C-alpha positions as CSV (number, residue, x, y, z in Angstrom):
1,M,58.0,41.3,-4.2
2,E,56.7,37.9,-3.2
3,K,59.1,35.1,-2.7
4,L,58.8,31.4,-3.8
5,A,59.6,28.6,-1.5
6,S,62.9,28.2,-3.4
7,G,63.9,31.7,-2.3
8,K,63.4,33.1,-5.8
9,H,61.1,36.1,-6.3
10,K,58.0,35.8,-8.4
11,S,58.3,37.5,-11.8
12,A,56.7,40.9,-12.6
13,F,54.9,41.0,-15.9
14,P,56.1,39.9,-18.3
15,A,57.9,36.9,-16.8
16,P,61.1,36.4,-18.8
17,I,60.1,32.9,-20.0
18,Y,56.6,34.1,-21.0
19,R,58.2,37.1,-22.8
20,D,60.7,35.0,-24.7
21,T,58.4,32.1,-25.6
22,V,55.1,33.9,-26.4
23,L,55.1,37.7,-26.3
24,A,58.3,38.3,-28.3
25,P,57.6,35.9,-31.1
26,V,54.0,37.1,-31.3
27,F,55.2,40.7,-31.6
28,V,57.4,39.8,-34.5
29,N,54.5,38.1,-36.3
30,A,52.2,41.0,-35.6
31,K,54.6,43.5,-37.1
32,R,55.0,41.3,-40.2
33,F,51.3,40.6,-40.8
34,Y,49.1,43.1,-39.0
35,L,50.7,46.6,-38.9
36,E,49.0,47.9,-42.0
37,C,45.7,46.3,-41.1
38,L,45.8,47.8,-37.6
39,L,46.6,51.2,-39.0
40,E,43.5,51.0,-41.4
41,I,41.3,50.0,-38.4
42,Q,42.6,52.9,-36.4
43,Y,41.6,55.4,-39.2
44,A,38.2,53.8,-39.9
45,H,37.2,53.5,-36.2
46,T,38.3,57.0,-35.4
47,L,36.4,58.4,-38.4
48,M,33.3,56.5,-37.3
49,L,33.5,57.8,-33.7
50,G,33.7,61.3,-35.1
51,R,30.7,60.8,-37.5
52,Q,28.7,59.5,-34.6
53,G,29.5,62.4,-32.3
54,I,31.2,60.0,-29.9
55,M,34.5,62.0,-30.3
56,K,34.7,65.7,-30.9
57,R,35.9,67.0,-34.3
58,D,39.1,68.5,-32.9
59,E,39.8,65.2,-31.1
60,V,39.3,63.3,-34.2
61,T,41.5,65.6,-36.3
62,Q,44.3,65.4,-33.7
63,C,44.1,61.6,-33.7
64,L,44.1,61.4,-37.5
65,S,47.1,63.7,-37.7
66,A,48.8,61.5,-35.1
67,L,48.1,58.5,-37.2
68,N,49.6,60.3,-40.3
69,A,52.7,61.2,-38.2
70,L,53.4,57.7,-36.9
71,D,56.9,56.5,-37.6
72,L,56.1,53.1,-39.1
73,E,59.7,52.2,-39.7
74,K,60.4,52.8,-36.0
75,I,57.6,50.4,-35.2
76,R,58.8,47.8,-37.7
77,S,62.3,47.9,-36.3
78,A,61.2,47.8,-32.6
79,T,62.3,44.8,-30.6
80,Y,60.1,43.4,-27.8
81,D,61.4,44.6,-24.4
82,G,58.4,44.0,-22.2
83,S,57.5,47.7,-21.8
84,F,54.4,47.1,-23.8
85,E,52.2,44.0,-24.1
86,D,51.8,43.8,-27.9
87,L,51.8,45.7,-31.2
88,Y,48.5,47.4,-30.3
89,F,49.8,48.9,-27.1
90,L,53.0,49.9,-28.8
91,M,51.1,51.8,-31.4
92,E,48.8,53.4,-28.7
93,R,52.0,54.5,-26.8
94,E,53.4,56.1,-30.0
95,L,50.1,57.8,-30.7
96,A,49.9,59.2,-27.2
97,A,53.4,60.7,-27.6
98,I,52.1,62.6,-30.6
99,C,48.5,63.6,-29.7
100,G,48.4,63.1,-26.0
101,Y,47.4,60.3,-23.7
102,E,43.7,61.3,-23.4
103,N,43.2,61.7,-27.2
104,A,44.9,58.4,-28.0
105,G,42.8,56.7,-25.3
106,K,39.6,58.0,-26.7
107,M,40.3,56.2,-30.0
108,H,39.7,53.0,-28.1
109,T,36.1,53.9,-27.2
110,A,33.6,51.2,-28.2
111,R,36.1,48.6,-29.3
112,S,38.3,45.8,-27.8
113,R,41.5,44.1,-28.9
114,N,39.1,41.1,-29.5
115,D,37.2,42.7,-32.4
116,I,40.4,44.4,-33.6
117,D,42.2,41.1,-33.7
118,L,39.5,39.2,-35.5
119,T,39.1,42.0,-38.0
120,M,42.9,42.0,-38.7
121,Y,42.9,38.2,-39.1
122,R,40.1,38.4,-41.7
123,M,41.8,41.2,-43.6
124,V,45.0,39.2,-43.9
125,L,43.2,36.0,-44.8
126,R,41.1,37.7,-47.5
127,D,44.3,38.9,-49.1
128,R,45.7,35.3,-49.0
129,L,42.4,34.1,-50.6
130,A,42.8,36.7,-53.4
131,S,46.4,35.7,-53.9
132,M,45.5,32.0,-54.2
133,M,42.7,32.9,-56.7
134,K,45.3,34.8,-58.8
135,R,47.7,31.9,-58.9
136,V,45.0,29.4,-59.7
137,L,44.0,31.6,-62.6
138,E,47.6,31.9,-63.8
139,L,48.0,28.1,-63.9
140,R,44.6,27.6,-65.6
141,A,45.5,30.1,-68.3
142,V,48.8,28.2,-69.0
143,L,47.0,24.9,-69.1
144,V,44.2,26.1,-71.3
145,E,46.7,27.2,-74.0
146,I,48.6,23.9,-73.8
147,A,45.3,22.0,-74.0
148,W,44.3,23.9,-77.2
149,E,47.8,23.4,-78.7
150,Q,47.8,19.7,-77.9
151,R,44.0,19.1,-78.3
152,A,44.6,16.4,-80.9
153,S,47.9,14.9,-79.6
154,L,47.3,11.3,-78.7
155,M,48.3,9.8,-75.4
156,P,47.4,6.8,-73.2
157,A,44.8,7.4,-70.5
158,Y,45.6,5.5,-67.3
159,T,43.5,3.6,-64.8
160,H,45.1,1.9,-61.8
161,N,48.4,3.4,-63.0
162,Q,48.2,1.2,-66.0
163,P,47.6,2.3,-69.7
164,A,43.9,1.9,-70.3
165,Q,42.6,3.6,-73.5
166,P,43.7,6.2,-76.0
167,T,42.9,9.9,-75.4
168,T,44.5,13.2,-76.1
169,I,46.8,15.5,-74.1
170,G,44.1,18.2,-74.4
171,H,41.5,15.8,-73.0
172,Y,43.7,15.0,-70.0
173,L,44.5,18.6,-69.3
174,M,40.9,19.6,-69.5
175,A,40.2,17.2,-66.6
176,I,42.9,19.0,-64.6
177,I,41.6,22.4,-65.6
178,E,38.1,21.5,-64.4
179,C,39.6,20.6,-61.0
180,F,41.2,24.0,-60.8
181,E,38.0,25.7,-62.0
182,R,36.2,24.1,-59.0
183,D,39.1,25.2,-56.7
184,F,38.6,28.8,-57.9
185,E,34.8,28.5,-57.3
186,R,35.5,27.3,-53.7
187,L,38.0,30.1,-53.0
188,N,35.6,32.6,-54.5
189,A,32.7,31.2,-52.5
190,A,34.8,31.4,-49.2
191,M,35.7,35.1,-49.8
192,P,32.3,36.6,-48.8
193,R,32.2,34.5,-45.6
194,V,35.7,35.5,-44.7
195,N,35.1,39.1,-45.7
196,R,32.7,40.0,-42.9
197,C,33.6,42.7,-40.4
198,P,33.7,41.9,-36.6
199,M,34.4,45.5,-35.6
200,G,31.8,46.7,-33.1
201,A,31.5,43.4,-31.5
202,C,34.0,44.8,-28.9
203,A,34.9,42.2,-26.3
204,I,32.0,39.9,-27.2
205,T,28.6,41.8,-26.5
206,T,29.0,45.0,-28.5
207,T,28.8,48.4,-26.7
208,G,26.4,50.9,-25.3
209,F,27.8,53.6,-27.5
210,A,25.8,54.4,-30.7
211,I,28.5,53.3,-33.2
212,D,27.9,52.6,-36.9
213,R,29.3,49.2,-37.6
214,C,28.3,49.3,-41.2
215,Y,30.3,52.4,-41.9
216,T,33.4,50.9,-40.4
217,A,32.9,47.7,-42.4
218,R,32.7,49.7,-45.7
219,M,35.8,51.8,-44.9
220,L,37.7,48.5,-44.4
221,G,36.5,46.9,-47.6
222,F,34.3,44.3,-46.1
223,D,31.2,42.8,-47.8
224,G,29.2,43.2,-44.7
225,L,29.1,42.5,-41.0
226,Q,29.7,39.4,-39.0
227,V,26.5,40.3,-37.3
228,N,26.2,38.4,-34.0
229,S,28.8,39.8,-31.7
230,Y,29.3,36.6,-29.8
231,G,30.0,34.8,-33.1
232,A,32.1,37.6,-34.5
233,I,34.6,37.0,-31.6
234,A,34.2,33.2,-31.1
235,A,33.5,31.7,-34.5
236,V,36.4,30.1,-36.3
237,D,34.7,28.6,-39.3
238,Y,35.9,31.4,-41.6
239,L,39.4,30.1,-41.0
240,A,38.6,26.4,-41.1
241,E,36.7,26.8,-44.3
242,S,39.5,28.7,-46.0
243,C,42.0,26.1,-44.9
244,S,39.8,23.3,-46.1
245,V,39.4,24.9,-49.5
246,L,43.1,25.4,-49.7
247,A,43.8,21.7,-48.7
248,T,41.5,20.5,-51.5
249,C,43.3,22.7,-54.0
250,M,46.6,21.4,-52.9
251,L,45.3,17.8,-53.2
252,N,44.4,18.5,-56.8
253,L,47.7,20.1,-57.5
254,G,49.7,17.3,-55.9
255,R,48.0,14.6,-57.9
256,F,48.7,16.5,-61.2
257,T,52.3,17.2,-60.2
258,Q,52.8,13.5,-59.5
259,D,51.7,12.7,-63.0
260,M,54.1,15.4,-64.4
261,M,56.9,13.9,-62.3
262,Q,56.2,10.4,-63.8
263,W,56.0,11.8,-67.3
264,S,59.4,13.5,-66.8
265,S,61.1,10.2,-66.1
266,V,63.3,8.6,-68.8
267,E,61.1,5.5,-68.7
268,F,58.0,7.6,-69.7
269,G,59.7,10.3,-71.6
270,Y,56.5,12.2,-72.2
271,L,57.5,15.6,-70.7
272,R,60.7,17.6,-71.0
273,L,61.2,20.7,-68.9
274,S,63.2,23.5,-70.4
275,D,66.8,24.0,-69.4
276,G,65.8,26.9,-67.1
277,Y,63.7,24.5,-65.0
278,V,66.1,21.6,-64.6
279,Q,69.1,21.0,-62.3
280,I,72.1,18.9,-63.1
281,S,73.9,16.4,-60.9
282,S,77.2,17.4,-59.3
283,I,78.7,14.0,-60.3
284,M,76.5,12.6,-63.1
285,P,76.9,14.6,-66.3
286,Q,73.8,13.2,-68.0
287,K,71.3,14.1,-65.4
288,R,68.4,16.5,-66.1
289,N,66.6,16.6,-62.8
290,P,63.1,18.0,-62.8
291,V,63.7,19.6,-59.4
292,P,61.1,22.4,-59.7
293,L,58.4,19.7,-59.9
294,E,59.7,18.2,-56.7
295,H,59.5,21.7,-55.1
296,V,55.9,22.1,-56.3
297,R,55.1,18.7,-54.7
298,I,56.6,19.5,-51.3
299,L,55.2,23.0,-51.2
300,A,51.8,21.6,-52.0
301,S,52.2,18.9,-49.4
302,K,53.3,21.5,-46.8
303,A,50.4,23.7,-47.5
304,L,47.9,20.8,-47.3
305,A,49.5,19.6,-44.0
306,Q,49.5,23.1,-42.5
307,S,45.9,23.6,-43.5
308,Q,44.9,20.4,-41.9
309,A,46.9,21.3,-38.8
310,V,45.0,24.6,-38.5
311,V,41.7,22.7,-38.5
312,S,43.0,20.2,-36.1
313,C,44.1,22.9,-33.7
314,L,40.6,24.4,-33.7
315,H,38.9,21.1,-33.0
316,N,37.3,20.8,-29.6
317,T,38.2,24.4,-28.5
318,P,35.5,26.3,-26.6
319,F,33.2,28.7,-28.5
320,T,34.6,31.8,-27.1
321,D,37.5,34.2,-27.4
322,M,40.7,32.1,-26.9
323,N,44.3,32.2,-28.0
324,D,44.1,28.8,-29.7
325,A,42.7,30.5,-32.8
326,E,44.8,33.6,-32.6
327,D,48.5,34.6,-32.2
328,D,50.3,31.3,-32.6
329,L,47.8,29.7,-35.1
330,Q,47.0,32.4,-37.6
331,P,50.6,32.6,-39.1
332,M,50.4,28.8,-39.8
333,A,47.4,29.5,-42.0
334,Y,49.2,32.3,-43.8
335,A,52.3,30.1,-44.3
336,A,50.0,27.5,-45.9
337,F,48.5,30.0,-48.3
338,D,52.0,31.4,-49.1
339,D,53.4,27.9,-49.8
340,A,50.4,27.1,-52.0
341,A,50.7,30.3,-54.0
342,R,54.4,29.5,-54.6
343,S,53.7,26.0,-55.7
344,L,51.0,27.1,-58.2
345,R,53.2,29.9,-59.6
346,L,56.2,27.5,-60.0
347,L,54.2,24.8,-61.8
348,A,52.7,27.4,-64.2
349,G,56.2,28.7,-65.1
350,A,57.6,25.2,-65.6
351,L,54.8,23.9,-67.8
352,E,54.7,27.1,-69.9
353,E,58.2,26.3,-71.2
354,A,57.9,22.5,-71.3
355,D,57.7,20.2,-74.3
356,F,55.6,17.1,-74.8
357,N,57.0,14.1,-76.6
358,T,53.9,13.8,-78.7
359,K,55.4,11.2,-81.0
360,R,56.2,8.8,-78.1
361,M,52.9,9.4,-76.4
362,A,51.0,8.7,-79.7
363,A,53.0,5.5,-80.2
364,C,52.1,4.4,-76.6
365,A,48.4,5.2,-77.3
366,D,48.5,2.8,-80.3
367,A,50.2,0.0,-78.3
368,N,49.5,-2.5,-75.5
369,F,45.9,-3.4,-76.6
370,L,44.7,0.1,-75.6
371,T,42.1,0.3,-78.4
372,V,40.4,-3.1,-78.0
373,T,37.4,-1.6,-76.2
374,E,36.5,0.0,-79.5
375,L,37.1,-3.4,-81.2
376,A,34.5,-4.9,-79.0
377,D,32.1,-1.9,-79.6
378,T,32.6,-2.4,-83.4
379,L,31.6,-6.1,-83.0
380,V,28.4,-5.0,-81.3
381,R,27.6,-2.5,-84.0
382,S,28.4,-4.7,-87.0
383,T,27.0,-8.1,-85.8
384,G,24.3,-7.2,-83.3
385,M,25.8,-9.4,-80.6
386,S,25.7,-8.2,-76.9
387,F,28.6,-6.3,-75.5
388,R,29.2,-9.1,-73.0
389,T,29.7,-11.6,-75.9
390,A,31.9,-9.1,-77.8
391,H,34.0,-8.6,-74.6
392,E,34.5,-12.3,-74.2
393,I,35.6,-12.7,-77.9
394,V,38.1,-9.8,-77.7
395,S,39.4,-10.9,-74.3
396,K,40.1,-14.4,-75.7
397,A,42.0,-12.8,-78.6
398,V,44.0,-10.7,-76.2
399,K,45.0,-13.8,-74.2
400,D,45.8,-15.8,-77.4
401,L,48.3,-13.1,-78.5
402,R,50.1,-13.6,-75.1
403,G,51.0,-9.9,-74.6
404,S,52.5,-9.4,-78.0
405,Y,50.2,-6.7,-79.5
406,D,49.9,-6.3,-83.2
407,A,46.8,-4.7,-84.7
408,A,46.7,-6.9,-87.7
409,S,47.2,-10.1,-85.7
410,M,44.5,-8.9,-83.2
411,A,41.9,-8.3,-86.0
412,A,42.8,-11.6,-87.7
413,R,42.4,-13.6,-84.4
414,V,39.0,-12.0,-83.8
415,E,37.9,-12.9,-87.3
416,E,39.0,-16.5,-86.7
417,I,37.0,-16.7,-83.4
418,L,33.9,-15.3,-85.2
419,A,34.2,-17.9,-88.0
420,E,34.8,-20.8,-85.6
421,Q,32.2,-20.0,-82.9
422,Y,29.7,-17.6,-84.4
423,P,29.3,-18.7,-88.1
424,H,25.6,-17.6,-88.0
425,L,26.6,-13.9,-87.4
426,P,27.5,-11.5,-90.3
427,M,31.3,-11.2,-90.7
428,P,32.6,-7.6,-90.4
429,Q,33.5,-6.4,-93.9
430,G,36.7,-5.0,-95.2
431,D,39.2,-3.4,-92.8
432,L,36.4,-2.5,-90.3
433,L,38.1,-4.4,-87.4
434,L,41.6,-3.2,-88.2
435,R,40.4,0.4,-88.4
436,S,38.7,0.1,-85.0
437,L,42.1,-0.6,-83.5
438,R,43.7,2.7,-84.5
439,A,44.1,5.2,-81.6
440,D,43.0,8.1,-83.7
441,H,39.8,6.3,-84.7
442,F,39.2,5.4,-81.0
443,V,39.4,9.1,-80.1
444,A,37.4,10.3,-83.1
445,V,34.3,8.3,-82.4
446,R,34.1,9.5,-78.8
447,K,32.1,12.6,-79.6
448,I,29.6,12.8,-76.7
449,E,29.9,15.5,-74.0
450,G,33.2,15.2,-72.1
451,G,34.8,13.0,-74.7
452,P,38.2,13.5,-76.4
453,A,36.9,13.9,-80.0
454,P,37.4,17.3,-81.5
455,E,33.7,17.9,-81.6
456,A,33.4,17.4,-77.8
457,L,36.7,18.7,-76.7
458,E,37.3,21.9,-78.6
459,P,34.1,23.7,-77.3
460,E,35.2,22.8,-73.8
461,I,38.6,24.3,-74.1
462,K,37.1,27.4,-75.6
463,R,34.7,27.5,-72.6
464,A,37.6,27.1,-70.2
465,R,39.4,30.0,-71.9
466,K,36.4,32.3,-71.5
467,L,35.9,31.2,-67.9
468,V,39.5,32.3,-67.1
469,I,38.7,35.8,-68.3
470,A,35.4,35.8,-66.4
471,D,37.1,34.6,-63.2
472,Q,39.8,37.3,-63.6
473,Q,37.0,39.8,-63.4
474,R,35.5,38.2,-60.3
475,L,38.9,38.4,-58.7
476,Q,39.3,42.0,-59.8
477,T,35.9,42.8,-58.2
478,H,37.3,41.7,-54.8
479,L,40.6,43.6,-55.3
480,D,38.8,46.7,-56.4
481,R,36.6,46.6,-53.3
482,F,39.7,46.5,-51.0
483,E,41.5,49.2,-52.9
484,N,38.4,51.5,-53.2
485,A,37.9,51.2,-49.4
486,R,41.5,52.2,-48.8
487,E,41.1,55.2,-51.1
488,Q,37.8,56.2,-49.5
489,L,39.6,56.0,-46.1
490,R,42.4,58.3,-47.3
491,K,39.8,60.7,-48.8
492,E,37.7,61.0,-45.7
493,T,40.8,61.5,-43.6
494,R,42.0,64.3,-45.9
495,L,38.5,65.9,-45.9
496,L,38.7,66.2,-42.1
497,L,42.3,67.4,-41.9
498,V,42.1,69.7,-45.0
499,P,38.4,70.8,-45.4
500,G,37.5,71.2,-49.0
501,D,40.3,68.9,-50.3
502,L,38.6,66.6,-52.8
503,S,41.8,65.3,-54.4
């Protein structure tokens, strides 16, 4: 054994520090995330080698029987001791003990840990994408029903964090729902790019064996191949795109949650969580802390930050096989998706049981000059003046009231200004100006597409409800593909081991 200048001997593989800082933690993660995926790849690849005549039938059946006989609990409970490099080599060692070294070794014909790893990463990530799609749908379903129930409930709309104009809770929630509809679209669009199979790329240039990459891809539930073998091993955009989509969803979720936090404050008093979703103070008896919303917010922030960190770690890495995108990075992406799914589920549960203080919200919608845009619009309609002139008149009236809003006083002051400065224009008749200052009237006249009036809003909520059902089917299509592939894998294995078994 070679000695260092210090007199110490150079380490044999694995060096203790390398073992403790890299190989052991990576092994723990591999058991957690990849054991089932690796097993499916073993079955699919072995079946393919047999179909192509690369392995003999008896060799294939011995290997499939060995896969069936693996003690997975033993593998899950194994600790890293340096006698094997990683999970793959541990499994190969266990298989060799069952079916023999040569047979186990033949299973590795025409593949590499490179294409195996990239295939596993994509299989785990596609499951995370599907889980996110499910949680987004659950939240959308809750929000759609609340939007319908509160479609006519008045509330202030805000700009620059200040009350701006009257709208309805349903109108506000539809804006949020549309964000999550787009998030679902982005997740769904990412799925077919993630769900492409690298198997057969081998180390990076494929193989001289006549393998059938498409068969392996089908058996593993992929939409198709990641065709170019160099890109199948080196490209990381499948991961970057997924994390970017996730980050956008968490950005939307965080902004919505921030509003719900504000609405839950005593000063706002718009939202009250049910007792099951509040925590009390250990010292202050009166406190009803909306702690779940705080957890939603931090989980969403964690998921966003982890997603951005994944993309940052991939930046300026070489276009090749490299560990930067593998063992230590992949779990951070999974953690981001898992935190995101938790946050969505938690918010859906909290809001499903929450109550809105519609009386207070309606009162706020009718206060603080929020309706005066419609007053200016009414002047335009009734007198023919330009909107700019109407804006100036209403603005002067607002200033004259010195922050003390009263609808009757506001209408009267506008009439005075009209009489004083615009005697040549027709005076609005009856209670036209006073009626224009009602919040319910403000909402009712905004009937164009995207507006809060019932004629505009109700069809949109119904559309959103139907889209939830349609998107549930889109998600189910992905899940069925994965499950059907697993069933086909099991079936073809049984047919080889028990000829004639069609069960």
